[in-house]
C-alpha positions in Angstrom: 0.0 0.0 0.3 1.3 3.2 -1.0 0.9 6.1 1.4 0.7 9.8 0.9 2.3 10.7 4.1 6.1 10.6 4.2 8.7 11.3 6.6 9.3 14.9 7.7 5.8 15.9 6.1 4.0 18.2 7.8 0.6 17.6 9.5 -2.3 17.9 11.6 -4.2 15.8 14.0 -7.8 15.7 13.5 -9.3 13.6 15.9 -8.0 12.5 19.8 -7.1 14.1 22.5 -4.5 16.3 20.7 -7.1 17.1 18.1 -5.4 20.0 16.2 -2.1 20.0 16.4 0.5 20.2 14.0 3.5 18.8 13.5 6.5 17.2 11.6 6.2 12.8 11.1 9.2 11.6 13.0 9.0 8.2 12.0 6.0 6.0 9.9 5.1 2.8 10.6 3.7 1.4 7.4 2.9 -1.8 8.5 1.2 -1.4 11.2 0.0 1.9 9.7 1.4 4.6 12.7 2.8 7.7 12.1 5.1 9.5 15.4 4.6 13.5 15.6 6.4 16.0 16.9 5.2 17.2 20.1 1.9 14.7 20.2 1.2 11.9 22.3 4.1 12.7 24.6 4.9 9.1 27.1 6.8 9.1 30.6 9.2 6.0 30.3 11.6 5.1 33.0 15.0 3.8 32.6 16.3 1.0 35.6 20.0 1.4 34.7 20.0 4.8 35.0 16.9 5.6 37.0 15.9 8.1 35.0 12.5 9.0 33.5 12.3 10.8 30.2 9.6 11.3 27.7 8.9 10.4 23.8 6.2 10.6 21.7 4.3 7.6 21.2 2.7 6.6 17.4 -0.5 8.0 16.6 -3.1 6.2 14.2 -2.5 7.3 10.6 -6.3 7.8 10.3 -6.2 10.7 12.7 -3.8 12.3 10.7 -3.9 14.7 7.5 -1.5 16.5 5.6 -0.9 20.0 5.7 2.2 20.1 3.9 4.5 17.5 2.0 8.5 18.4 1.8 9.7 19.4 -1.1 11.5 17.1 -2.9 14.5 17.5 -5.9 12.8 16.5 -9.0 14.7 14.9 -12.0 16.1 16.8 -14.7 14.6 15.8 -17.9 16.9 15.7 -21.1 16.1 16.9 -24.8 15.8 12.8 -25.6 13.6 12.2 -22.7 11.0 14.7 -23.6 10.8 13.8 -27.4 10.0 10.3 -26.8 7.3 11.4 -24.7 
């Protein structure tokens, strides 16, 4: 399945407790259709080795976000020969 949202894109959360939150896609799990958005769904974890706590983003369902702005990508240059074939 080809997804419209990719890593680095700007998205907005449209459902759940963080509705309206805008952020950048940090990670994408295409197998489970989950997305990590910057600053959304923060979860606290405890590290037993160092006895410290830290927070990091949790996954959000793909259907609960919408694309706001796509990451700009470089376009391939076409040669005159390739353009003439079309």
